[in-house]
N, C-alpha and C positions, 0 to 999 in steps of 0.2 A: 573379199579374202582373205584375215588376220596372218600376220607375218609369220613364221614358229618362233618362240621365244625359249623355248629347250631342247635340249636335247636328253633323250633316255634310250639307254640301250637295254635291247632283249641280249640277255646272257642264259647260261644254264648248257646242258648234257647233248650230245647233239642227237638229233631227232627226237627230240622233246617236246617241239610243235613250236618255235619262235618264228621260224618263216613265215608261218600258216597264221600264226598269231597278230605278225604285224600286218599282213594280209587282212586278217577280219578288221583293224581297226582302220589302215588306209585306204585297202583297196589295192596294193600294188603287190605283186610278188618279187621281192628284193632278191631271187637269186635269176641275173639274167647270162652268167657267164654260162658259155654253151658246156662248160663241164658241170657246172653247177647243176646244172637242170637233168643232164645224161647221169649224174651221181647221188642225186638229191640232200644234197649237204651244201650248205651255204661254204665259201671258199675264200672270198675276198668281203672287206666290211659292205654289207649291204644299208641302202639309205629310203625309207617312204618318211612323206611328210604327213600328217592328218588332222584333222580337227575336231576337235570334243565337242558337241554342241549339247543343248539345254530346252527341256521344253517347259514352258512357263506352268504348264496346266497339271501336268503330272508330276507326285510326291519323287522322294528320293527314293531308291535310285534310280528308278522306272524314268524318269526324264532322263535319261544322259543315253545318248547315242552318237552313231556318226553322220547319221541323216538328215536330210535336210526336213525332212513332216518324222513327226511321231509315228513309233512303231505301235503306241499301243493308241493313242486319240484323235493321230492324223491331222493335230496340229502344226503346224511351223518353227521351226525350233529357233534357238538364236545360241551363234557364238560363243563358246564359252575362251578356248583358247588354243591355238595351233600347235603340235609340237613335231619336232623332229623323231624321227627312233633310227637310230646304229645298231642295228642286227650282227649282233658280231657270229664268228661260227664257231660248233660247240666241238670239233673233233680235235682231238689230243693235238695232232702236228700243228695247225693254228692258234696255236695259245698266243703267237708273235702278234698275229693278226689284233686276236681279240683285246690283248694289255693296247695294244696302236688305238684300237674305239673306246676303247674304255678312258685312256688322257682327253676325248672329249665329251662325255658324260658327265650330265647335275645329278642323272640318276638314274635305278635301275628297276627292271623287270627280271626277278631272277625265276626264269620258264621250270616245271619241274613234271614230269607226265608222272603220272597216278597209275602205271602199267608196268612201272619196274620198282624197284626194288631203292629207299631214299636214303644214304646221298650214294650216284654216278660217282666215277672219278670228276670229270671235266664240271661238276655241280660241285664239287669242293673245289677244285683250282679257282673258278669263276669266283665264286664266293672269298675266296682267300685274293685273287685279285682285288675283287672290289674293297675287302679291308685294307689292303695294301696300297691303292692309289687313292684312301680317304673319299668312297662314294658312302655315303651314311642313307640318301632317302631311299631303302627300297620297299617295292613290292613283290609278296612271293605267288607265284603264278601258279596254282596247281590243275593243270592241263589232261586230258582225258578222259574225265572223269565220267564221261558218257561209255565208255572201254571196260567201265571195271562197276563190281558190283557196288552198294550203301558202303555195307561194310568193310567192303576192298577200301572205298574210299575214306572213310574215318581213321582206316590203322591207319591208313598211309599218310595221313596228315598229321596222325602222332608221331611218326617217324619224322618226320618233315621238322618237329616243334624239337624232336630231341635232337634232332642232326643241327638245328642253327640256333641252341643253346651256347652260351658263351660267347656267340659272335658277333658282327656286327651287326646281323638280319634277325640279332634275338626280340626284336620286338615288333619287326616288321610284320605289316598286317597279309596272313596267306588267304589267296582267294581261289574258290573250285570251279572252274573253267570246262569248257570246250570251244577250242578257236575253231574246228572244223563246223561245230555244229550250231555257233552264235549263242552258246547256254552261258549266260551271267557276263556278259561280255557288259553290258550297261552298271551293274554293281563293279567290276572293272575301271571303268573309265571316272564312275564317283570315288575309288579308294584311290586312284594316281592323281586324283583335282585335289583328294585332301591331304596325302602324306608326299608329293613331290612337288614344292611349290616351285612358283619359277625366282633363279637366282636377282641376287640384286646386281647390274653390271654397272659400269664405270665408262661413262659412253666419252668421257673429255679427254681419256688417257689415251696415249699411241696407242693405233692399229697394233694388232695382234694375232695372226692367226696361225692356228696349226693347221699342217699343209695331212690330211687322210688319205687323200684318193690324188689322184694326173692323169690326164687322160690324152690322144688325139683323138677328135671329134673329125676328122675329115677321112668322109671313107676313099679307099682304095679306087683311084682312078679320076679324082679329084684335080682337077683343072690347076694349073698353078696360080690364075689368076681371083680363082676363092677359092683357096686355100685360106684355114682361116689359123689364130695362132693356139696355142694348149692352152688347155684349161687344168684349171685347180682347184680342188675340192676341199672345204674343213669346215673348223669353225673356227670365230673371231671370240677370243674370250676378254678384251676387254676394245672401246675406240670403234670410227664409224669406218669404211671406205668408201670410195666417190666415185662414179665413174670419171677417167681419164687419171684419175691418180696416181701417180710413180712409186714404187715398190720394192724392198729388197728382201733376197730369197736367200737365207745361209742353213748349212754352211755353202751351199749355191752347186757347181759343178764342177767334177773332178780333171783335174789338166794334168801332164803327166811331160814334165824337163828334164833334161838332161840326168835321165834317172831318179828323180825327185818327183814326189806327188805333193801338186798344192790344192785345195779346196780354195775358187776363187765369189764370192759373192753375184747374184745373178740380181738385175736390174728392169724390172721391166713396165709395163705399162696397162692400167685396167680398162679392159674396152666394153667388156658386158658384164653385170651382176645376173645372177638368178639366186633366188628362194623361193621355196615353197611353188615353183611351176612358174612364178612370173618375175619376168623381168622389172630390176628396181634402177633406180638409179644411184641408191645408197644402201650398204652394207651394213648390218647393228647385230651385235652379240648375240647369241640362244639362235636354237636352227642348225641348220645346213646350208653355206653358201657352194655355189657354184664360184666360178673368175672367170674370165676368160680374156686371157693377157697378148702382150703380141711377141712372145715366145717364140722359138721354132718349137712346132709339136714334137721332133722327134726328142726335144727336150723331157716333157712332158708323157710320155706315152708309157701305157704299162707300167703307171702309179712310179714312176722314174724320180721322183720327188715326194714320194710321201714320208713324215718323218721331219722334213725341213719347219722350218718358222720362216714366217710374213710378217714386213714390220715396215714401215715409212722409212726411207733411208736413215743409218743411222743411227735407228734407235731398237739394235736387236738386242739382245743378249750374248754374252760370249759363246762364240765356240769352241770347243775342247776336242782334243783330241788323246787325251789321258787325265785322269783326275784320281781323286781321292773322296771317297765316301765311307760315313758311317756308316756299319753293315748289322743288321737283327735276324739274325736266320731265326726259321720256323722249328719247327722240333723235329717234326717229320716231314716224309718228300710229298707232298698233295699232286694229286694228278694220274698217280698208277695204283696199283690196284693191291701192291703188297707192303704199301707205305714205311718204306725205309725212311731209316735216321739219317738228320742228316752230317753228314759230317763236315766237319770243317774247313772255310777257304783254301787251296794252298797256293803256294805260286809257282806260276806259270801253268796255268790252270786255264783254258775259254770260260767265259763266261757271258750269257746272252743276257745283253744288258736292254730295258724298255725305259726311254725317259720321253716325256708328253709322246708322242706318234711316231717317236724314231725305234728302231731296233735294229740292237749294231750287237758286233762280237765284240770282247776285250779280255785280253791276257792280262793276267795279273802277275804286277812286277815285284809287289810286295803284299805282305803279308801278318796284318797282325791279328788282335784279338779279338777288336772288335770295326777294325779298319783296314780298308782294303785299297790296294792301289792299283788299277789297270791302266793299260796300253792300250787303247780304238784303233780296231780294224776302220772302220769308218767315222769320221767325226760327228759330233754332234751340236744344237745349240740349244742349248739353256741358262737361266739363272742360276746362281747359287742357291741353295737348298729344297732344290729338286727335287722329287722323289725318283728312285731308280728300283726298278721291277729284277730281281735278281734272279735269273735261272739258270741252272747244270745240266750237263747232258747225261744225262742217265739211260745206259739201254742205247736206241735209239733214235730217242725224243730229250728235247729242252724240257725242263719239270722246272716249275716254281719252287723256290728253297727260299728264299728271304728279300727284305727291303731294303734296299740303302739311302742315302741324302748326300745328294752333291756336296 
């Protein structure tokens, strides 16, 4: 089986069928967390790998599937490429999780259910987030067409066209499907293959990995001699990582001493590399990796290292506990139903800032027309010139209000 070479995000409003579509394409149900199964929504970022296959005998798009045998003629199918899906939560309270997932996406599928008027609040907010983070290769998926009449589906298609006019997704193809009934999945795969190409990666650069998940894989009651080190998950943006390599994680761990707080980089070794469900000797960019380390599992449990950056020692970008950014505000607040006007940023107001896979709160120390200086509650590791998604607390929720450049 080929290794995943690209990360494609699943974004869109809550309950529009993102996780069901990932399941139709990969056979994996990404809501594994007990609370997710109970509530029927995604809470954390979900991951699944799929291999797109092509029948050598059937015409396009009938030739595409994820099965070993062609569903139409029974011939053996050939592998096209392997994909890692990043299933982002659509619930409005989980926007920070969606933004951290968007940082590792190479392209995205915007899932819109035909059973509700378009756009819904988080459909708007997620499309704006893709625009801010700079994800241009988008396929729009009109899901649940089996639950509406032909006339309703056509009317809804027109609503989608009107909604994306003037946005980054204006020219994106719109594919009507039913993820639940497996309708038009072949056409969707065909469209993804044509619309979301595998990006060129630089294998010779120093390795850099954005950490999007971290966990302790030891079960309660494991005897001390069988405990394995903590695991970090994410994607390499450049370079390679081999078994036995030493790497550094920054900002690292928080240390409080004599009333002062410091962040100390963590150094560890690679003990295991898993990609696409297979153990590897070497990890390369594209697709999602799990890296076994020599770290104390207490340091990695419950996503404790999410938002940090890993690389070979002494080759990481700077760590910032305050910075000045150029800011471009949106005209209206996205994601809420009443679409308030975005007021200018004020001194002393808290903002939620998403940089790479990191989310932190920054308090504004000074605000001029298009420049804002912030002091961070938790430092971030990022290059100058990185994009920052800026959210403001409006009512009980953080709402996306603009984009900054470090």
